[in-house]
All heavy atoms as a GROMACS GRO file, in nm:
protein
  593
    1MET      N    1  -1.629  -3.403   4.431
    1MET     CA    2  -1.736  -3.313   4.472
    1MET      C    3  -1.836  -3.388   4.558
    1MET      O    4  -1.864  -3.504   4.537
    1MET     CB    5  -1.804  -3.258   4.347
    1MET     CG    6  -1.918  -3.165   4.371
    1MET     SD    7  -1.900  -3.025   4.483
    1MET     CE    8  -1.746  -2.955   4.441
    2THR      N    9  -1.891  -3.322   4.656
    2THR     CA   10  -1.984  -3.381   4.751
    2THR      C   11  -2.127  -3.362   4.703
    2THR      O   12  -2.166  -3.252   4.666
    2THR     CB   13  -1.968  -3.314   4.888
    2THR    OG1   14  -1.832  -3.328   4.929
    2THR    CG2   15  -2.057  -3.377   4.990
    3ALA      N   16  -2.202  -3.470   4.704
    3ALA     CA   17  -2.342  -3.463   4.666
    3ALA      C   18  -2.424  -3.413   4.785
    3ALA      O   19  -2.391  -3.444   4.899
    3ALA     CB   20  -2.392  -3.601   4.622
    4PRO      N   21  -2.529  -3.337   4.762
    4PRO     CA   22  -2.609  -3.283   4.871
    4PRO      C   23  -2.664  -3.389   4.964
    4PRO      O   24  -2.674  -3.367   5.083
    4PRO     CB   25  -2.722  -3.208   4.799
    4PRO     CG   26  -2.668  -3.175   4.666
    4PRO     CD   27  -2.573  -3.286   4.632
    5ASN      N   28  -2.700  -3.508   4.914
    5ASN     CA   29  -2.758  -3.611   4.999
    5ASN      C   30  -2.655  -3.673   5.093
    5ASN      O   31  -2.689  -3.749   5.182
    5ASN     CB   32  -2.828  -3.719   4.917
    5ASN     CG   33  -2.732  -3.796   4.828
    5ASN    OD1   34  -2.615  -3.762   4.813
    5ASN    ND2   35  -2.782  -3.902   4.768
    6GLU      N   36  -2.528  -3.640   5.076
    6GLU     CA   37  -2.426  -3.690   5.166
    6GLU      C   38  -2.422  -3.612   5.297
    6GLU      O   39  -2.355  -3.652   5.391
    6GLU     CB   40  -2.288  -3.686   5.099
    6GLU     CG   41  -2.274  -3.784   4.986
    6GLU     CD   42  -2.135  -3.779   4.923
    6GLU    OE1   43  -2.041  -3.735   4.990
    6GLU    OE2   44  -2.124  -3.818   4.807
    7ASN      N   45  -2.494  -3.502   5.306
    7ASN     CA   46  -2.492  -3.421   5.427
    7ASN      C   47  -2.553  -3.495   5.545
    7ASN      O   48  -2.517  -3.468   5.659
    7ASN     CB   49  -2.566  -3.289   5.405
    7ASN     CG   50  -2.489  -3.200   5.309
    7ASN    OD1   51  -2.370  -3.213   5.293
    7ASN    ND2   52  -2.559  -3.109   5.246
    8ALA      N   53  -2.643  -3.587   5.521
    8ALA     CA   54  -2.708  -3.659   5.629
    8ALA      C   55  -2.614  -3.760   5.693
    8ALA      O   56  -2.637  -3.802   5.806
    8ALA     CB   57  -2.833  -3.730   5.576
    9ASP      N   58  -2.508  -3.802   5.626
    9ASP     CA   59  -2.423  -3.907   5.680
    9ASP      C   60  -2.318  -3.856   5.778
    9ASP      O   61  -2.232  -3.932   5.820
    9ASP     CB   62  -2.359  -3.988   5.568
    9ASP     CG   63  -2.254  -3.910   5.491
    9ASP    OD1   64  -2.230  -3.792   5.523
    9ASP    OD2   65  -2.195  -3.966   5.399
   10VAL      N   66  -2.324  -3.733   5.821
   10VAL     CA   67  -2.225  -3.681   5.915
   10VAL      C   68  -2.249  -3.733   6.056
   10VAL      O   69  -2.160  -3.723   6.140
   10VAL     CB   70  -2.217  -3.527   5.914
   10VAL    CG1   71  -2.179  -3.474   5.777
   10VAL    CG2   72  -2.344  -3.465   5.964
   11SER      N   73  -2.364  -3.788   6.085
   11SER     CA   74  -2.397  -3.830   6.221
   11SER      C   75  -2.304  -3.939   6.273
   11SER      O   76  -2.289  -3.954   6.393
   11SER     CB   77  -2.542  -3.876   6.230
   11SER     OG   78  -2.561  -3.990   6.148
   12GLY      N   79  -2.242  -4.014   6.184
   12GLY     CA   80  -2.152  -4.120   6.228
   12GLY      C   81  -2.007  -4.078   6.239
   12GLY      O   82  -1.922  -4.159   6.276
   13LEU      N   83  -1.978  -3.951   6.211
   13LEU     CA   84  -1.840  -3.905   6.212
   13LEU      C   85  -1.794  -3.870   6.353
   13LEU      O   86  -1.870  -3.814   6.432
   13LEU     CB   87  -1.824  -3.781   6.124
   13LEU     CG   88  -1.849  -3.798   5.975
   13LEU    CD1   89  -1.833  -3.664   5.904
   13LEU    CD2   90  -1.757  -3.902   5.914
   14SER      N   91  -1.670  -3.902   6.382
   14SER     CA   92  -1.611  -3.857   6.508
   14SER      C   93  -1.585  -3.708   6.497
   14SER      O   94  -1.590  -3.650   6.387
   14SER     CB   95  -1.479  -3.930   6.533
   14SER     OG   96  -1.379  -3.887   6.440
   15PHE      N   97  -1.554  -3.646   6.610
   15PHE     CA   98  -1.523  -3.504   6.607
   15PHE      C   99  -1.406  -3.476   6.514
   15PHE      O  100  -1.410  -3.385   6.432
   15PHE     CB  101  -1.491  -3.452   6.748
   15PHE     CG  102  -1.441  -3.310   6.748
   15PHE    CD1  103  -1.531  -3.205   6.736
   15PHE    CD2  104  -1.306  -3.282   6.756
   15PHE    CE1  105  -1.486  -3.074   6.733
   15PHE    CE2  106  -1.260  -3.151   6.754
   15PHE     CZ  107  -1.351  -3.047   6.743
   16GLU      N  108  -1.302  -3.558   6.526
   16GLU     CA  109  -1.181  -3.537   6.446
   16GLU      C  110  -1.208  -3.554   6.297
   16GLU      O  111  -1.156  -3.478   6.215
   16GLU     CB  112  -1.070  -3.631   6.492
   16GLU     CG  113  -1.016  -3.599   6.630
   16GLU     CD  114  -1.105  -3.646   6.746
   16GLU    OE1  115  -1.204  -3.720   6.722
   16GLU    OE2  116  -1.076  -3.608   6.860
   17GLN      N  117  -1.289  -3.653   6.261
   17GLN     CA  118  -1.322  -3.675   6.120
   17GLN      C  119  -1.400  -3.556   6.065
   17GLN      O  120  -1.371  -3.507   5.955
   17GLN     CB  121  -1.405  -3.802   6.103
   17GLN     CG  122  -1.328  -3.930   6.127
   17GLN     CD  123  -1.420  -4.051   6.135
   17GLN    OE1  124  -1.530  -4.043   6.190
   17GLN    NE2  125  -1.373  -4.162   6.082
   18ALA      N  126  -1.500  -3.510   6.141
   18ALA     CA  127  -1.581  -3.397   6.097
   18ALA      C  128  -1.497  -3.270   6.087
   18ALA      O  129  -1.507  -3.195   5.989
   18ALA     CB  130  -1.699  -3.376   6.192
   19ARG      N  131  -1.411  -3.247   6.184
   19ARG     CA  132  -1.325  -3.129   6.183
   19ARG      C  133  -1.229  -3.130   6.064
   19ARG      O  134  -1.216  -3.030   5.993
   19ARG     CB  135  -1.244  -3.123   6.313
   19ARG     CG  136  -1.149  -3.005   6.320
   19ARG     CD  137  -1.035  -3.028   6.415
   19ARG     NE  138  -0.961  -3.147   6.376
   19ARG     CZ  139  -0.897  -3.227   6.461
   19ARG    NH1  140  -0.902  -3.205   6.590
   19ARG    NH2  141  -0.832  -3.333   6.417
   20ASP      N  142  -1.167  -3.246   6.040
   20ASP     CA  143  -1.072  -3.255   5.929
   20ASP      C  144  -1.140  -3.234   5.794
   20ASP      O  145  -1.087  -3.167   5.707
   20ASP     CB  146  -0.999  -3.390   5.932
   20ASP     CG  147  -0.904  -3.402   6.051
   20ASP    OD1  148  -0.876  -3.300   6.118
   20ASP    OD2  149  -0.858  -3.515   6.076
   21GLU      N  150  -1.259  -3.294   5.779
   21GLU     CA  151  -1.330  -3.274   5.653
   21GLU      C  152  -1.376  -3.130   5.639
   21GLU      O  153  -1.373  -3.074   5.529
   21GLU     CB  154  -1.448  -3.370   5.642
   21GLU     CG  155  -1.513  -3.362   5.505
   21GLU     CD  156  -1.628  -3.459   5.483
   21GLU    OE1  157  -1.641  -3.558   5.557
   21GLU    OE2  158  -1.706  -3.433   5.390
   22LEU      N  159  -1.417  -3.068   5.750
   22LEU     CA  160  -1.459  -2.928   5.746
   22LEU      C  161  -1.342  -2.840   5.701
   22LEU      O  162  -1.361  -2.748   5.620
   22LEU     CB  163  -1.511  -2.884   5.882
   22LEU     CG  164  -1.560  -2.740   5.894
   22LEU    CD1  165  -1.668  -2.708   5.791
   22LEU    CD2  166  -1.609  -2.714   6.036
   23VAL      N  167  -1.223  -2.869   5.748
   23VAL     CA  168  -1.105  -2.793   5.705
   23VAL      C  169  -1.086  -2.806   5.554
   23VAL      O  170  -1.060  -2.708   5.484
   23VAL     CB  171  -0.979  -2.840   5.781
   23VAL    CG1  172  -0.852  -2.786   5.718
   23VAL    CG2  173  -0.988  -2.800   5.927
   24ARG      N  174  -1.105  -2.928   5.502
   24ARG     CA  175  -1.091  -2.948   5.357
   24ARG      C  176  -1.199  -2.874   5.280
   24ARG      O  177  -1.172  -2.815   5.174
   24ARG     CB  178  -1.095  -3.098   5.323
   24ARG     CG  179  -0.969  -3.172   5.360
   24ARG     CD  180  -0.968  -3.313   5.306
   24ARG     NE  181  -1.076  -3.396   5.356
   24ARG     CZ  182  -1.071  -3.468   5.469
   24ARG    NH1  183  -0.963  -3.465   5.545
   24ARG    NH2  184  -1.172  -3.542   5.507
   25VAL      N  185  -1.321  -2.875   5.330
   25VAL     CA  186  -1.432  -2.806   5.264
   25VAL      C  187  -1.405  -2.655   5.260
   25VAL      O  188  -1.423  -2.591   5.156
   25VAL     CB  189  -1.567  -2.836   5.334
   25VAL    CG1  190  -1.676  -2.740   5.289
   25VAL    CG2  191  -1.609  -2.980   5.307
   26VAL      N  192  -1.360  -2.600   5.372
   26VAL     CA  193  -1.328  -2.457   5.375
   26VAL      C  194  -1.218  -2.426   5.274
   26VAL      O  195  -1.227  -2.327   5.200
   26VAL     CB  196  -1.289  -2.413   5.518
   26VAL    CG1  197  -1.230  -2.273   5.518
   26VAL    CG2  198  -1.409  -2.421   5.610
   27HIS      N  199  -1.117  -2.509   5.270
   27HIS     CA  200  -1.008  -2.489   5.174
   27HIS      C  201  -1.063  -2.490   5.031
   27HIS      O  202  -1.028  -2.404   4.949
   27HIS     CB  203  -0.901  -2.596   5.191
   27HIS     CG  204  -0.790  -2.585   5.092
   27HIS    ND1  205  -0.788  -2.658   4.976
   27HIS    CD2  206  -0.680  -2.508   5.092
   27HIS    CE1  207  -0.679  -2.626   4.906
   27HIS    NE2  208  -0.612  -2.536   4.975
   28ASP      N  209  -1.147  -2.589   5.001
   28ASP     CA  210  -1.205  -2.598   4.866
   28ASP      C  211  -1.289  -2.474   4.833
   28ASP      O  212  -1.285  -2.423   4.721
   28ASP     CB  213  -1.290  -2.724   4.852
   28ASP     CG  214  -1.206  -2.851   4.851
   28ASP    OD1  215  -1.082  -2.841   4.839
   28ASP    OD2  216  -1.266  -2.960   4.863
   29LEU      N  217  -1.365  -2.426   4.932
   29LEU     CA  218  -1.446  -2.305   4.909
   29LEU      C  219  -1.357  -2.184   4.885
   29LEU      O  220  -1.388  -2.100   4.801
   29LEU     CB  221  -1.539  -2.279   5.028
   29LEU     CG  222  -1.665  -2.366   5.034
   29LEU    CD1  223  -1.732  -2.351   5.169
   29LEU    CD2  224  -1.760  -2.328   4.922
   30GLU      N  225  -1.248  -2.176   4.958
   30GLU     CA  226  -1.157  -2.062   4.940
   30GLU      C  227  -1.091  -2.065   4.803
   30GLU      O  228  -1.060  -1.961   4.746
   30GLU     CB  229  -1.050  -2.063   5.050
   30GLU     CG  230  -1.104  -2.023   5.184
   30GLU     CD  231  -1.004  -2.038   5.296
   30GLU    OE1  232  -0.903  -2.112   5.280
   30GLU    OE2  233  -1.026  -1.978   5.402
   31GLN      N  234  -1.070  -2.185   4.748
   31GLN     CA  235  -1.009  -2.198   4.616
   31GLN      C  236  -1.108  -2.164   4.506
   31GLN      O  237  -1.069  -2.130   4.396
   31GLN     CB  238  -0.956  -2.340   4.595
   31GLN     CG  239  -0.846  -2.380   4.691
   31GLN     CD  240  -0.730  -2.283   4.691
   31GLN    OE1  241  -0.679  -2.247   4.587
   31GLN    NE2  242  -0.692  -2.237   4.810
   32GLY      N  243  -1.236  -2.178   4.537
   32GLY     CA  244  -1.340  -2.147   4.439
   32GLY      C  245  -1.378  -2.270   4.358
   32GLY      O  246  -1.294  -2.333   4.297
   33ALA      N  247  -1.504  -2.305   4.362
   33ALA     CA  248  -1.556  -2.418   4.286
   33ALA      C  249  -1.589  -2.371   4.145
   33ALA      O  250  -1.620  -2.254   4.123
   33ALA     CB  251  -1.680  -2.475   4.354
   34PRO      N  252  -1.582  -2.464   4.050
   34PRO     CA  253  -1.609  -2.427   3.910
   34PRO      C  254  -1.751  -2.375   3.884
   34PRO      O  255  -1.770  -2.294   3.796
   34PRO     CB  256  -1.586  -2.556   3.833
   34PRO     CG  257  -1.510  -2.646   3.923
   34PRO     CD  258  -1.540  -2.602   4.062
   35THR      N  259  -1.848  -2.423   3.962
   35THR     CA  260  -1.987  -2.380   3.938
   35THR      C  261  -2.051  -2.335   4.068
   35THR      O  262  -2.006  -2.371   4.178
   35THR     CB  263  -2.073  -2.495   3.880
   35THR    OG1  264  -2.087  -2.596   3.982
   35THR    CG2  265  -2.010  -2.555   3.755
   36LEU      N  266  -2.157  -2.258   4.054
   36LEU     CA  267  -2.233  -2.215   4.170
   36LEU      C  268  -2.293  -2.336   4.242
   36LEU      O  269  -2.291  -2.342   4.366
   36LEU     CB  270  -2.344  -2.118   4.127
   36LEU     CG  271  -2.436  -2.068   4.238
   36LEU    CD1  272  -2.357  -1.995   4.345
   36LEU    CD2  273  -2.545  -1.979   4.180
   37GLU      N  274  -2.342  -2.432   4.168
   37GLU     CA  275  -2.402  -2.552   4.228
   37GLU      C  276  -2.301  -2.626   4.313
   37GLU      O  277  -2.332  -2.671   4.424
   37GLU     CB  278  -2.458  -2.643   4.119
   37GLU     CG  279  -2.538  -2.760   4.172
   37GLU     CD  280  -2.662  -2.720   4.251
   37GLU    OE1  281  -2.724  -2.617   4.216
   37GLU    OE2  282  -2.695  -2.790   4.348
   38GLN      N  283  -2.178  -2.637   4.266
   38GLN     CA  284  -2.074  -2.705   4.344
   38GLN      C  285  -2.038  -2.625   4.469
   38GLN      O  286  -2.015  -2.682   4.576
   38GLN     CB  287  -1.950  -2.730   4.257
   38GLN     CG  288  -1.974  -2.836   4.152
   38GLN     CD  289  -1.860  -2.847   4.053
   38GLN    OE1  290  -1.789  -2.750   4.028
   38GLN    NE2  291  -1.844  -2.966   3.997
   39SER      N  292  -2.035  -2.493   4.456
   39SER     CA  293  -2.009  -2.408   4.572
   39SER      C  294  -2.118  -2.425   4.678
   39SER      O  295  -2.090  -2.435   4.797
   39SER     CB  296  -2.002  -2.261   4.531
   39SER     OG  297  -1.888  -2.237   4.453
   40LEU      N  298  -2.243  -2.430   4.633
   40LEU     CA  299  -2.354  -2.449   4.727
   40LEU      C  300  -2.347  -2.585   4.794
   40LEU      O  301  -2.373  -2.597   4.914
   40LEU     CB  302  -2.488  -2.432   4.655
   40LEU     CG  303  -2.522  -2.289   4.614
   40LEU    CD1  304  -2.646  -2.286   4.526
   40LEU    CD2  305  -2.538  -2.201   4.736
   41ALA      N  306  -2.312  -2.688   4.719
   41ALA     CA  307  -2.300  -2.822   4.777
   41ALA      C  308  -2.189  -2.825   4.882
   41ALA      O  309  -2.205  -2.884   4.989
   41ALA     CB  310  -2.273  -2.925   4.667
   42LEU      N  311  -2.078  -2.760   4.853
   42LEU     CA  312  -1.969  -2.753   4.951
   42LEU      C  313  -2.014  -2.677   5.076
   42LEU      O  314  -1.986  -2.719   5.188
   42LEU     CB  315  -1.847  -2.683   4.890
   42LEU     CG  316  -1.757  -2.766   4.801
   42LEU    CD1  317  -1.655  -2.677   4.730
   42LEU    CD2  318  -1.685  -2.874   4.880
   43TRP      N  319  -2.082  -2.566   5.055
   43TRP     CA  320  -2.130  -2.486   5.168
   43TRP      C  321  -2.224  -2.569   5.256
   43TRP      O  322  -2.211  -2.569   5.379
   43TRP     CB  323  -2.202  -2.361   5.117
   43TRP     CG  324  -2.251  -2.275   5.229
   43TRP    CD1  325  -2.372  -2.281   5.291
   43TRP    CD2  326  -2.177  -2.173   5.296
   43TRP    NE1  327  -2.380  -2.187   5.391
   43TRP    CE2  328  -2.262  -2.121   5.396
   43TRP    CE3  329  -2.050  -2.121   5.280
   43TRP    CZ2  330  -2.221  -2.018   5.481
   43TRP    CZ3  331  -2.010  -2.018   5.364
   43TRP    CH2  332  -2.094  -1.968   5.462
   44GLU      N  333  -2.318  -2.640   5.193
   44GLU     CA  334  -2.412  -2.722   5.269
   44GLU      C  335  -2.340  -2.833   5.345
   44GLU      O  336  -2.374  -2.862   5.461
   44GLU     CB  337  -2.518  -2.781   5.175
   44GLU     CG  338  -2.612  -2.676   5.122
   44GLU     CD  339  -2.700  -2.726   5.009
   44GLU    OE1  340  -2.674  -2.836   4.954
   44GLU    OE2  341  -2.796  -2.655   4.974
   45ARG      N  342  -2.242  -2.894   5.283
   45ARG     CA  343  -2.163  -2.997   5.351
   45ARG      C  344  -2.089  -2.935   5.469
   45ARG      O  345  -2.084  -2.993   5.578
   45ARG     CB  346  -2.065  -3.061   5.253
   45ARG     CG  347  -1.980  -3.170   5.312
   45ARG     CD  348  -2.061  -3.291   5.348
   45ARG     NE  349  -1.974  -3.397   5.397
   45ARG     CZ  350  -2.016  -3.513   5.438
   45ARG    NH1  351  -2.146  -3.542   5.434
   45ARG    NH2  352  -1.932  -3.604   5.482
   46GLY      N  353  -2.032  -2.819   5.449
   46GLY     CA  354  -1.963  -2.750   5.557
   46GLY      C  355  -2.055  -2.718   5.674
   46GLY      O  356  -2.017  -2.735   5.791
   47GLU      N  357  -2.176  -2.674   5.645
   47GLU     CA  358  -2.273  -2.645   5.750
   47GLU      C  359  -2.305  -2.772   5.830
   47GLU      O  360  -2.313  -2.769   5.953
   47GLU     CB  361  -2.402  -2.587   5.691
   47GLU     CG  362  -2.388  -2.445   5.641
   47GLU     CD  363  -2.375  -2.344   5.753
   47GLU    OE1  364  -2.433  -2.363   5.862
   47GLU    OE2  365  -2.306  -2.243   5.731
   48ALA      N  366  -2.324  -2.884   5.759
   48ALA     CA  367  -2.354  -3.010   5.826
   48ALA      C  368  -2.236  -3.055   5.913
   48ALA      O  369  -2.254  -3.102   6.025
   48ALA     CB  370  -2.389  -3.118   5.724
   49LEU      N  371  -2.116  -3.039   5.861
   49LEU     CA  372  -1.997  -3.078   5.937
   49LEU      C  373  -1.977  -2.988   6.059
   49LEU      O  374  -1.942  -3.037   6.168
   49LEU     CB  375  -1.873  -3.072   5.847
   49LEU     CG  376  -1.869  -3.179   5.738
   49LEU    CD1  377  -1.766  -3.142   5.632
   49LEU    CD2  378  -1.839  -3.316   5.798
   50ALA      N  379  -2.001  -2.859   6.043
   50ALA     CA  380  -1.988  -2.767   6.156
   50ALA      C  381  -2.090  -2.801   6.265
   50ALA      O  382  -2.058  -2.798   6.384
   50ALA     CB  383  -2.006  -2.623   6.109
   51ALA      N  384  -2.211  -2.836   6.224
   51ALA     CA  385  -2.313  -2.874   6.321
   51ALA      C  386  -2.272  -3.001   6.395
   51ALA      O  387  -2.294  -3.014   6.516
   51ALA     CB  388  -2.448  -2.894   6.251
   52ARG      N  389  -2.212  -3.096   6.324
   52ARG     CA  390  -2.166  -3.220   6.387
   52ARG      C  391  -2.055  -3.190   6.488
   52ARG      O  392  -2.055  -3.244   6.599
   52ARG     CB  393  -2.116  -3.319   6.281
   52ARG     CG  394  -2.068  -3.450   6.336
   52ARG     CD  395  -2.179  -3.524   6.409
   52ARG     NE  396  -2.129  -3.651   6.457
   52ARG     CZ  397  -2.178  -3.713   6.563
   52ARG    NH1  398  -2.281  -3.663   6.628
   52ARG    NH2  399  -2.127  -3.828   6.602
   53CYS      N  400  -1.962  -3.104   6.453
   53CYS     CA  401  -1.856  -3.065   6.547
   53CYS      C  402  -1.917  -3.001   6.671
   53CYS      O  403  -1.875  -3.030   6.783
   53CYS     CB  404  -1.758  -2.970   6.480
   53CYS     SG  405  -1.650  -3.048   6.359
   54GLU      N  406  -2.015  -2.915   6.650
   54GLU     CA  407  -2.080  -2.849   6.763
   54GLU      C  408  -2.149  -2.950   6.853
   54GLU      O  409  -2.145  -2.939   6.976
   54GLU     CB  410  -2.179  -2.743   6.716
   54GLU     CG  411  -2.234  -2.662   6.829
   54GLU     CD  412  -2.318  -2.544   6.785
   54GLU    OE1  413  -2.329  -2.519   6.664
   54GLU    OE2  414  -2.372  -2.476   6.872
   55GLU      N  415  -2.213  -3.052   6.794
   55GLU     CA  416  -2.276  -3.158   6.875
   55GLU      C  417  -2.173  -3.224   6.965
   55GLU      O  418  -2.199  -3.248   7.084
   55GLU     CB  419  -2.337  -3.265   6.784
   55GLU     CG  420  -2.462  -3.225   6.712
   55GLU     CD  421  -2.506  -3.332   6.612
   55GLU    OE1  422  -2.455  -3.446   6.617
   55GLU    OE2  423  -2.590  -3.301   6.527
   56TRP      N  424  -2.057  -3.257   6.910
   56TRP     CA  425  -1.951  -3.320   6.988
   56TRP      C  426  -1.905  -3.227   7.100
   56TRP      O  427  -1.884  -3.270   7.214
   56TRP     CB  428  -1.832  -3.356   6.899
   56TRP     CG  429  -1.846  -3.490   6.835
   56TRP    CD1  430  -1.872  -3.517   6.705
   56TRP    CD2  431  -1.832  -3.618   6.899
   56TRP    NE1  432  -1.876  -3.653   6.684
   56TRP    CE2  433  -1.851  -3.717   6.801
   56TRP    CE3  434  -1.805  -3.658   7.029
   56TRP    CZ2  435  -1.844  -3.853   6.829
   56TRP    CZ3  436  -1.798  -3.795   7.057
   56TRP    CH2  437  -1.817  -3.890   6.959
   57LEU      N  438  -1.885  -3.099   7.069
   57LEU     CA  439  -1.836  -3.006   7.169
   57LEU      C  440  -1.938  -2.983   7.281
   57LEU      O  441  -1.902  -2.977   7.398
   57LEU     CB  442  -1.798  -2.873   7.103
   57LEU     CG  443  -1.677  -2.881   7.010
   57LEU    CD1  444  -1.659  -2.750   6.936
   57LEU    CD2  445  -1.552  -2.919   7.086
   58VAL      N  446  -2.065  -2.973   7.246
   58VAL     CA  447  -2.170  -2.957   7.347
   58VAL      C  448  -2.175  -3.081   7.435
   58VAL      O  449  -2.186  -3.071   7.558
   58VAL     CB  450  -2.307  -2.928   7.280
   58VAL    CG1  451  -2.421  -2.941   7.379
   58VAL    CG2  452  -2.306  -2.789   7.219
   59GLY      N  453  -2.165  -3.198   7.374
   59GLY     CA  454  -2.164  -3.322   7.451
   59GLY      C  455  -2.045  -3.330   7.545
   59GLY      O  456  -2.057  -3.374   7.661
   60ALA      N  457  -1.929  -3.289   7.497
   60ALA     CA  458  -1.809  -3.290   7.581
   60ALA      C  459  -1.825  -3.193   7.699
   60ALA      O  460  -1.788  -3.225   7.812
   60ALA     CB  461  -1.687  -3.253   7.498
   61LYS      N  462  -1.883  -3.077   7.673
   61LYS     CA  463  -1.904  -2.980   7.781
   61LYS      C  464  -2.000  -3.037   7.885
   61LYS      O  465  -1.978  -3.021   8.006
   61LYS     CB  466  -1.958  -2.848   7.726
   61LYS     CG  467  -1.974  -2.743   7.834
   61LYS     CD  468  -2.027  -2.614   7.781
   61LYS     CE  469  -2.040  -2.505   7.885
   61LYS     NZ  470  -2.093  -2.543   8.014
   62ARG      N  471  -2.105  -3.104   7.840
   62ARG     CA  472  -2.200  -3.164   7.935
   62ARG      C  473  -2.130  -3.268   8.022
   62ARG      O  474  -2.154  -3.276   8.142
   62ARG     CB  475  -2.316  -3.230   7.860
   62ARG     CG  476  -2.416  -3.131   7.808
   62ARG     CD  477  -2.537  -3.202   7.750
   62ARG     NE  478  -2.622  -3.106   7.682
   62ARG     CZ  479  -2.674  -3.123   7.563
   62ARG    NH1  480  -2.653  -3.234   7.495
   62ARG    NH2  481  -2.749  -3.030   7.508
   63ARG      N  482  -2.045  -3.349   7.961
   63ARG     CA  483  -1.973  -3.451   8.037
   63ARG      C  484  -1.880  -3.387   8.139
   63ARG      O  485  -1.869  -3.434   8.253
   63ARG     CB  486  -1.894  -3.541   7.943
   63ARG     CG  487  -1.984  -3.635   7.863
   63ARG     CD  488  -1.908  -3.716   7.762
   63ARG     NE  489  -1.810  -3.803   7.827
   63ARG     CZ  490  -1.720  -3.873   7.760
   63ARG    NH1  491  -1.716  -3.867   7.628
   63ARG    NH2  492  -1.634  -3.949   7.824
   64LEU      N  493  -1.811  -3.281   8.100
   64LEU     CA  494  -1.723  -3.211   8.193
   64LEU      C  495  -1.802  -3.148   8.307
   64LEU      O  496  -1.762  -3.156   8.424
   64LEU     CB  497  -1.641  -3.105   8.121
   64LEU     CG  498  -1.533  -3.157   8.028
   64LEU    CD1  499  -1.474  -3.042   7.947
   64LEU    CD2  500  -1.423  -3.226   8.107
   65ASP      N  501  -1.913  -3.084   8.274
   65ASP     CA  502  -1.997  -3.024   8.377
   65ASP      C  503  -2.048  -3.129   8.474
   65ASP      O  504  -2.050  -3.107   8.596
   65ASP     CB  505  -2.114  -2.949   8.314
   65ASP     CG  506  -2.072  -2.822   8.240
   65ASP    OD1  507  -1.957  -2.777   8.260
   65ASP    OD2  508  -2.154  -2.770   8.161
   66ALA      N  509  -2.088  -3.245   8.422
   66ALA     CA  510  -2.138  -3.353   8.508
   66ALA      C  511  -2.026  -3.406   8.597
   66ALA      O  512  -2.047  -3.434   8.715
   66ALA     CB  513  -2.196  -3.466   8.423
   67ALA      N  514  -1.906  -3.420   8.542
   67ALA     CA  515  -1.793  -3.468   8.621
   67ALA      C  516  -1.759  -3.368   8.731
   67ALA      O  517  -1.731  -3.408   8.845
   67ALA     CB  518  -1.673  -3.492   8.531
   68ARG      N  519  -1.762  -3.239   8.700
   68ARG     CA  520  -1.734  -3.137   8.801
   68ARG      C  521  -1.840  -3.139   8.911
   68ARG      O  522  -1.808  -3.130   9.029
   68ARG     CB  523  -1.730  -2.999   8.737
   68ARG     CG  524  -1.605  -2.973   8.658
   68ARG     CD  525  -1.602  -2.830   8.607
   68ARG     NE  526  -1.491  -2.811   8.516
   68ARG     CZ  527  -1.498  -2.748   8.401
   68ARG    NH1  528  -1.612  -2.695   8.362
   68ARG    NH2  529  -1.392  -2.736   8.325
   69ALA      N  530  -1.966  -3.150   8.872
   69ALA     CA  531  -2.074  -3.152   8.969
   69ALA      C  532  -2.062  -3.275   9.058
   69ALA      O  533  -2.083  -3.268   9.180
   69ALA     CB  534  -2.209  -3.150   8.898
   70SER      N  535  -2.026  -3.387   8.999
   70SER     CA  536  -2.010  -3.510   9.075
   70SER      C  537  -1.895  -3.498   9.173
   70SER      O  538  -1.904  -3.543   9.286
   70SER     CB  539  -1.986  -3.626   8.979
   70SER     OG  540  -1.961  -3.745   9.050
   71ALA      N  541  -1.786  -3.436   9.130
   71ALA     CA  542  -1.670  -3.418   9.217
   71ALA      C  543  -1.704  -3.326   9.333
   71ALA      O  544  -1.656  -3.345   9.445
   71ALA     CB  545  -1.552  -3.363   9.138
   72GLU      N  546  -1.786  -3.226   9.308
   72GLU     CA  547  -1.823  -3.129   9.413
   72GLU      C  548  -1.917  -3.190   9.515
   72GLU      O  549  -1.916  -3.151   9.631
   72GLU     CB  550  -1.887  -3.006   9.351
   72GLU     CG  551  -1.789  -2.919   9.272
   72GLU     CD  552  -1.856  -2.807   9.196
   72GLU    OE1  553  -1.981  -2.792   9.208
   72GLU    OE2  554  -1.784  -2.734   9.126
   73THR      N  555  -2.001  -3.284   9.474
   73THR     CA  556  -2.100  -3.344   9.564
   73THR      C  557  -2.063  -3.485   9.605
   73THR      O  558  -2.138  -3.551   9.673
   73THR     CB  559  -2.239  -3.347   9.499
   73THR    OG1  560  -2.232  -3.426   9.380
   73THR    CG2  561  -2.287  -3.207   9.467
   74GLY      N  562  -1.945  -3.528   9.565
   74GLY     CA  563  -1.900  -3.663   9.593
   74GLY      C  564  -1.860  -3.684   9.738
   74GLY      O  565  -1.884  -3.600   9.824
   75PRO      N  566  -1.798  -3.799   9.768
   75PRO     CA  567  -1.755  -3.833   9.904
   75PRO      C  568  -1.662  -3.726   9.960
   75PRO      O  569  -1.584  -3.664   9.890
   75PRO     CB  570  -1.679  -3.965   9.886
   75PRO     CG  571  -1.718  -4.018   9.753
   75PRO     CD  572  -1.763  -3.899   9.672
   76GLY      N  573  -1.673  -3.704  10.090
   76GLY     CA  574  -1.585  -3.610  10.155
   76GLY      C  575  -1.636  -3.467  10.155
   76GLY      O  576  -1.566  -3.376  10.196
   77THR      N  577  -1.759  -3.446  10.114
   77THR     CA  578  -1.814  -3.310  10.112
   77THR      C  579  -1.900  -3.284  10.235
   77THR      O  580  -1.968  -3.184  10.243
   77THR     CB  581  -1.894  -3.282   9.984
   77THR    OG1  582  -2.001  -3.378   9.976
   77THR    CG2  583  -1.804  -3.287   9.863
   78GLY      N  584  -1.900  -3.381  10.329
   78GLY     CA  585  -1.977  -3.359  10.451
   78GLY      C  586  -2.121  -3.403  10.441
   78GLY      O  587  -2.202  -3.368  10.521
   79SER      N  588  -2.158  -3.486  10.343
   79SER     CA  589  -2.296  -3.530  10.333
   79SER      C  590  -2.325  -3.650  10.414
   79SER      O  591  -2.249  -3.716  10.468
   79SER     CB  592  -2.335  -3.560  10.188
   79SER     OG  593  -2.236  -3.625  10.115
   0.00000   0.00000   0.00000
């Protein structure tokens, strides 16, 4: 079971690590935790993991957008 204070440690996870753990958390929630407190802890962990995945995806989109913009304004565009 995941302790609530472990939610802060997601910042060091790679996208793949956060995604894989999120899949496990969702599975555990679907199976049903023995207590409400454990269900809430799983939910909170899942929220933290989902936010971490979103951070990675937003960062990846920014990098792609920057690469596209650079390619459009790069050498050979008549500048």
